BADO-964740 format. One record per residue: residue number from 1; residue in three letters; x, y, z of N, C-alpha, C in turn. Coordinates in steps of 0.02 Angstrom, whole numbers, m for minus. Layout:
BADO-964740
   num   residu      n.u      n.v      n.w     ca.u     ca.v     ca.w      c.u      c.v      c.w
   NUM      ALA        X        Y        Z        X        Y        Z        X        Y        Z
...
This chain:
BADO-964740
   num   residu      n.u      n.v      n.w     ca.u     ca.v     ca.w      c.u      c.v      c.w
     1      UNK       52      m64        2       m4        8       17       57       60      m14
     2      UNK      108       46       20      157      120       29      218       88      m16
     3      UNK      245      155      m24      308      151      m81      344      198      m61
     4      UNK      411      196      m47      473      254      m35      495      252      m84
     5      UNK      510      300     m110      539      337     m177      606      384     m146
     6      UNK      667      374     m154      711      398     m134      773      432     m218
     7      UNK      783      477     m196      833      547     m265      901      484     m269
     8      UNK      898      457     m324      970      430     m347     1026      497     m335
     9      UNK     1070      512     m295     1115      561     m267     1192      538     m296
    10      UNK     1207      559     m374     1285      520     m380     1319      567     m341
    11      UNK     1384      533     m344     1422      575     m279     1497      533     m266
    12      UNK     1523      543     m204     1562      517     m160     1525      500      m99
    13      UNK     1554      422      m91     1534      397      m38     1591      379       10
    14      UNK     1582      432       66     1623      412      136     1560      398      188
    15      UNK     1610      369      247     1582      367      309     1636      376      368
    16      UNK     1580      381      415     1645      432      488     1606      369      534
    17      UNK     1670      347      568     1651      318      632     1660      345      693
    18      UNK     1609      353      741     1624      366      791     1627      334      870
    19      UNK     1680      359      903     1679      304      978     1675      363     1029
    20      UNK     1639      333     1099     1647      374     1150     1742      358     1198
    21      UNK     1763      418     1177     1831      397     1225     1841      432     1275
    22      UNK     1880      420     1332     1872      477     1395     1813      516     1391
    23      UNK     1758      481     1382     1704      527     1405     1685      576     1347
    24      UNK     1712      581     1295     1708      629     1235     1675      587     1184
    25      UNK     1646      607     1124     1606      604     1074     1681      621     1042
    26      UNK     1709      556      994     1756      581      939     1745      548      878
    27      UNK     1749      585      835     1734      557      767     1816      527      736
    28      UNK     1818      487      712     1865      449      680     1894      468      622
    29      UNK     1952      471      598     1930      482      511     1909      469      458
    30      UNK     1887      512      418     1841      490      355     1859      445      316
    31      UNK     1819      388      307     1841      337      244     1811      360      200
    32      UNK     1849      358      109     1806      375       67     1803      296       22
    33      UNK     1730      285        2     1729      208      m35     1729      219     m117
    34      UNK     1762      180     m144     1763      205     m217     1752      127     m229
    35      UNK     1688      116     m269     1673       64     m285     1690       41     m368
    36      UNK     1745      m10     m370     1730      m29     m452     1655      m53     m482
    37      UNK     1607      m90     m447     1550      m65     m480     1515       m8     m482
    38      UNK     1443      m18     m532     1408       59     m514     1396       66     m449
    39      UNK     1387       38     m399     1347       15     m335     1410      m14     m281
    40      UNK     1401        5     m222     1444       m4     m169     1394      m80     m145
    41      UNK     1404     m128     m187     1359     m184     m168     1402     m260     m147
    42      UNK     1376     m312     m150     1398     m368      m89     1476     m389     m159
    43      UNK     1494     m369     m197     1564     m379     m223     1610     m342     m211
    44      UNK     1584     m280     m222     1603     m209     m187     1631     m220     m109
    45      UNK     1591     m230      m82     1606     m239        9     1626     m300       33
    46      UNK     1623     m357       m2     1656     m414       37     1701     m471      m13
    47      UNK     1700     m459      m63     1743     m467     m122     1798     m431     m148
    48      UNK     1813     m370     m115     1881     m307     m143     1869     m288     m201
    49      UNK     1798     m275     m212     1797     m230     m271     1794     m169     m287
    50      UNK     1810     m147     m224     1811      m55     m175     1864      m46     m179
    51      UNK     1889       14     m150     1943       33     m115     1922       73      m81
    52      UNK     1959       72       m8     1943       93       55     1991      150       69
    53      UNK     1958      220       69     2039      258       79     2035      305      125
    54      UNK     2077      307      196     2074      322      249     2128      366      262
    55      UNK     2132      407      266     2080      456      282     2062      489      209
    56      UNK     1992      505      189     1953      512      138     1993      563      108
    57      UNK     1999      559       29     2019      632        7     1971      678      m32
    58      UNK     1941      705       32     1869      759       11     1890      833       27
    59      UNK     1941      836       59     1980      918      100     1958      925      166
    60      UNK     2000      978      187     1981      969      271     1920     1005      294
    61      UNK     1903     1068      240     1830     1102      284     1779     1046      261
    62      UNK     1763     1004      215     1704      962      193     1730      911      276
    63      UNK     1771      873      270     1784      827      329     1750      849      392
    64      UNK     1789      904      420     1745      931      465     1677      940      482
    65      UNK     1652      954      425     1580      981      416     1524      915      450
    66      UNK     1570      853      407     1531      780      407     1541      769      481
    67      UNK     1604      771      505     1600      745      559     1582      785      617
    68      UNK     1570      853      607     1526      906      660     1466      868      638
    69      UNK     1461      833      607     1358      843      586     1344      760      619
    70      UNK     1411      719      602     1383      663      642     1410      662      729
    71      UNK     1445      685      748     1437      694      820     1371      738      844
    72      UNK     1329      776      818     1286      814      825     1237      734      809
    73      UNK     1218      716      757     1187      650      746     1194      609      800
    74      UNK     1268      574      817     1262      516      883     1225      571      953
    75      UNK     1229      631      955     1220      637     1032     1135      641     1034
    76      UNK     1104      667      968     1022      674      965     1008      598      972
    77      UNK     1044      553      937     1023      482      947     1036      452      997
    78      UNK     1069      475     1048     1090      457     1108     1130      413     1121
    79      UNK     1166      387     1062     1237      355     1053     1265      331     1105
    80      UNK     1273      278     1136     1353      249     1170     1398      204     1138
    81      UNK     1457      207     1137     1507      152     1127     1504      183     1033
    82      UNK     1531      118      988     1525      134      917     1480      160      862
    83      UNK     1495      191      828     1431      186      780     1469      201      704
    84      UNK     1437      202      658     1486      219      572     1419      263      550
    85      UNK     1416      329      534     1360      337      480     1400      370      410
    86      UNK     1345      341      363     1370      348      285     1327      397      248
    87      UNK     1374      436      184     1368      505      178     1370      498      111
    88      UNK     1329      542       54     1366      535      m16     1350      606      m19
    89      UNK     1433      643      m47     1434      689      m73     1439      712     m145
    90      UNK     1388      765     m150     1381      808     m229     1400      848     m209
    91      UNK     1450      886     m261     1480      958     m266     1499      976     m184
    92      UNK     1471     1026     m135     1490     1039      m80     1438     1012      m34
    93      UNK     1386      980      m51     1338      970      m24     1344      882       22
    94      UNK     1347      848       43     1324      776       77     1263      773      101
    95      UNK     1245      712      108     1182      684      114     1194      636      174
    96      UNK     1143      619      217     1187      561      257     1109      497      217
    97      UNK     1159      450      232     1114      391      191     1087      339      248
    98      UNK     1134      334      305     1107      296      351     1162      273      415
    99      UNK     1131      261      465     1156      265      547     1165      187      569
   100      UNK     1254      171      555     1247       86      565     1271      108      662
   101      UNK     1228       54      685     1249       52      757     1276        8      774
   102      UNK     1283      m51      732     1339      m88      757     1385      m98      680
   103      UNK     1428      m58      684     1464      m77      632     1514     m146      626
   104      UNK     1556     m160      569     1593     m214      565     1665     m195      625
   105      UNK     1694     m248      660     1743     m257      700     1782     m294      706
   106      UNK     1808     m314      615     1864     m352      594     1910     m307      575
   107      UNK     1972     m329      600     2049     m299      558     2009     m244      502
   108      UNK     1992     m299      441     1964     m266      398     1911     m211      396
   109      UNK     1869     m217      439     1818     m167      448     1805      m96      444
   110      UNK     1799      m50      407     1775       21      424     1820       50      476
   111      UNK     1784       49      528     1791       71      596     1844       62      615
   112      UNK     1872      m11      639     1939      m18      638     2007       21      595
   113      UNK     1992        8      521     2023       77      484     2053      135      506
   114      UNK     1985      170      522     1981      222      551     2035      237      593
   115      UNK     2004      172      649     2030      210      700     2126      190      713
   116      UNK     2139      129      663     2197      133      641     2251      187      621
   117      UNK     2211      220      583     2247      276      555     2246      322      615
   118      UNK     2220      319      656     2230      375      710     2257      353      776
   119      UNK     2277      304      749     2372      261      785     2306      234      857
   120      UNK     2256      198      847     2227      146      881     2216       95      858
   121      UNK     2241       34      894     2238      m34      859     2179      m77      889
   122      UNK     2149     m119      849     2097     m156      868     2083     m187      907
   123      UNK     2123     m200      967     2123     m229     1028     2123     m162     1092
   124      UNK     2155     m104     1057     2137      m35     1114     2049        5     1085
   125      UNK     2058      m23     1034     1964        5     1032     1922      m35     1070
   126      UNK     1920      m83     1075     1899     m144     1101     1896     m118     1174
   127      UNK     1970     m117     1189     1959     m112     1270     1934       m8     1285
   128      UNK     1937       17     1228     1882       98     1247     1808       97     1244
   129      UNK     1801       37     1228     1739       22     1210     1711       m2     1280
   130      UNK     1760      m52     1316     1730      m91     1375     1736      m36     1437
   131      UNK     1792        4     1436     1798       53     1477     1744      127     1478
   132      UNK     1732      130     1424     1681      197     1434     1614      120     1442
   133      UNK     1600       90     1443     1522       47     1438     1534       50     1510
   134      UNK     1588       39     1536     1597       25     1636     1579       84     1670
   135      UNK     1579      140     1647     1563      216     1681     1501      208     1697
């Protein structure tokens, strides 16, 4: 009885991981996803048919805007721990696609890649999560 129709937005896909660290919401470096397919589909995500570039090559000003927006969303949704928020950039505008409340957590997953780019190992990322949860 109902149909949801969304505009297709051609652009650059980026994702912002967030964690709570030392009691403070912390944005990780953005990752830019460059799919070798038309879409970031199963093959792109799980069969290596995409490049994941951390930090994203989108410029410092746009990076900061997306991180600030991500932190705002994290606060408004009253998140705790880790999450990942995906966006599409078209020109100087960016559009939120989705919030991943339970992001992947293997060495190859995006949030651990972002943490690593910030000097945080996967083991330390888990320690931070546990420490924050126990507060």
